[in-house]
C-alpha positions in Angstrom: 0.0 0.0 0.0 1.3 3.4 -0.9 1.2 6.0 1.9 0.1 9.5 1.0 0.1 12.7 3.0 -3.3 14.0 4.3 -4.2 17.4 3.0 -5.2 18.4 6.6 -2.7 19.2 9.3 -3.3 18.7 13.0 -1.8 20.4 16.0 -2.1 18.9 19.4 -2.9 21.2 22.4 -2.8 20.0 25.9 -5.8 21.1 28.0 -5.5 18.8 31.0 -3.3 16.1 32.6 -6.3 14.0 33.5 -7.1 11.2 31.0 -10.8 10.6 31.1 -12.5 8.0 28.9 -14.4 10.3 26.6 -14.9 14.0 25.5 -17.3 16.0 23.4 -17.4 19.5 22.0 -20.6 21.6 22.5 -21.6 25.0 23.7 -21.9 24.7 27.5 -22.3 28.4 28.4 -24.5 29.6 25.5 -22.0 32.0 24.1 -22.1 30.4 20.6 -18.5 29.0 20.9 -17.9 25.3 21.3 -16.5 24.2 24.6 -15.0 20.8 25.5 -16.5 18.5 28.1 -14.5 15.6 29.4 -15.0 13.7 32.6 -15.2 15.9 35.6 -14.5 19.2 33.8 -15.6 21.5 31.0 -13.1 23.8 29.2 -14.2 27.1 27.9 -13.6 27.7 24.1 -12.0 28.9 22.0 -8.7 28.6 23.9 -9.8 25.9 26.4 -7.5 27.3 29.2 -10.3 28.2 31.6 -11.8 25.1 33.2 -14.9 24.5 35.4 -15.9 21.6 37.5 -18.8 19.4 36.2 -18.8 16.7 38.9 -16.8 14.1 40.6 -16.1 11.1 38.5 -15.4 7.7 40.1 -12.0 6.3 39.3 -11.5 2.6 39.2 -7.8 1.7 38.7 -6.7 3.4 35.6 -10.3 4.1 34.4 -12.8 6.7 35.1 -16.5 5.6 35.2 -17.6 7.9 32.4 -17.8 6.1 29.1 -19.6 8.6 26.9 -20.4 12.3 26.6 -23.6 12.7 24.5 -24.8 16.3 24.4 -28.6 16.9 24.5 -30.9 19.4 26.0 -32.6 16.8 28.2 -34.7 19.0 30.5 -35.9 21.4 27.8 -34.4 24.6 29.3 -32.3 25.5 26.3 -29.0 24.5 27.9 -26.9 21.5 26.7 -26.7 18.7 29.3 -25.0 15.4 28.5 -25.6 11.6 28.9 -22.9 9.2 30.1 -22.7 5.7 31.4 -20.5 3.7 33.7 -19.0 0.3 33.4 -18.3 0.1 37.1 -21.4 2.0 38.3 -23.6 -0.1 35.9 -25.9 2.8 35.1 -26.9 5.3 32.4 -27.2 8.8 33.6 -27.4 12.4 32.6 -25.7 15.6 34.0 -27.7 18.7 34.2 -26.2 21.9 33.0 -26.8 24.4 35.9 -26.3 27.5 33.7 -23.9 28.9 36.3 -20.1 28.6 35.7 -19.4 28.1 39.5 -21.9 25.3 40.2 -21.4 21.6 39.7 -23.8 19.7 37.5 -26.5 17.5 39.1 -26.5 13.9 38.1 -29.7 12.0 37.3 -29.9 8.2 36.8 -31.7 7.2 33.6 -31.5 3.5 34.3 -29.5 0.8 36.3 -28.7 -1.0 33.0 -25.5 -3.0 33.6 -22.0 -2.4 32.5 -22.0 0.5 30.0 -19.1 0.0 27.5 -20.1 3.0 25.5 -23.2 4.9 24.5 -24.5 5.9 21.1 -27.4 8.0 19.7 -29.4 7.0 16.7 -32.9 7.8 15.4 -34.0 4.2 15.9 -37.7 4.6 15.3 -37.3 7.2 12.4 -39.3 10.0 14.1 -36.5 12.5 13.8 -35.6 12.3 17.6 -32.3 10.6 18.7 -32.6 7.8 21.1 -29.9 6.8 23.7 -28.5 3.3 23.0 -25.9 2.1 25.6 -23.7 -0.9 24.8 -24.0 -3.1 27.8 -22.4 -6.4 26.9 -23.8 -8.7 29.6 -27.4 -7.5 29.3 -30.2 -7.2 26.7 -30.3 -4.4 24.2 -32.5 -1.5 25.5 -33.1 1.8 23.8 -34.0 4.9 25.9 -36.3 7.5 24.4 -36.4 11.0 25.9 -40.0 12.0 26.7 -40.9 15.3 25.1 -43.6 17.8 26.1 -46.2 19.2 23.7 -43.7 21.7 22.4 -41.1 19.0 21.6 -38.8 19.9 24.5 -37.2 17.3 26.7 -38.8 16.6 30.1 -35.8 15.0 31.8 -37.6 11.6 31.8 -37.0 8.6 29.5 -38.9 5.5 28.5 -37.1 2.2 28.0 -37.7 -0.1 25.0 -36.2 -3.6 25.0 -35.1 -4.4 21.5 -33.4 -7.8 22.0 -33.7 -9.9 25.2 -30.4 -11.8 24.9 -26.9 -10.6 25.8 -25.8 -8.0 23.3 -22.1 -8.6 23.7 -19.2 -6.2 23.0 -19.6 -3.9 20.1 -22.7 -2.2 18.7 -23.7 -0.7 15.4 -26.7 0.6 13.6 -27.6 1.4 10.0 -29.9 0.4 7.1 -28.3 -2.9 6.1 -31.1 -4.1 3.8 -31.9 -0.8 2.1 -35.6 -0.8 3.2 -35.3 2.7 5.0 -35.3 1.3 8.5 -32.3 1.0 10.7 -31.0 -2.4 11.8 -28.7 -3.2 14.8 -25.4 -5.0 14.4 -24.5 -7.0 17.5 -21.6 -9.3 18.5 -23.0 -12.5 16.9 -25.2 -11.1 14.1 -27.6 -8.4 13.2 -31.3 -7.5 13.9 -33.4 -6.5 11.0 -36.1 -3.9 11.5 
């Protein structure tokens, strides 16, 4: 195979000495500039030098129990919150953006769902709203749908929908495999056709 140079150049910038499991870029403080959220901290853009505490994140050996950072306005107040899950804590949870730089974010349990390896968001039912799909290898495949009010805003509550009642295993994918316009799940030992 011939190696070619990428037309893009990348420059690494250190923002922290902590090494959390995940990060996401989204506008935390409503100033229109993306910030970075990772583990127990968020870093104010555009230079990411100013950091603010989000919450304490449980450490387990070399890992932090924070295996996803999925930005969503979960409680419908116009501020971006985020969803995460924990392998060791065995739960799926969301952290509520307080809208105050000096306050920590409240945590809310969505479900005690088993070991969360990672979390994905897909429009599983095709209604234009993203659902939360944790990869929990030793448990069945369950999709969590944010309940919306009559104005289409999040209420902070979710409904659970079991898709597959056997162990899902490590690894999880989603896409229209058959070309019929509906999304299918890819699991460890096969795939589920919608």
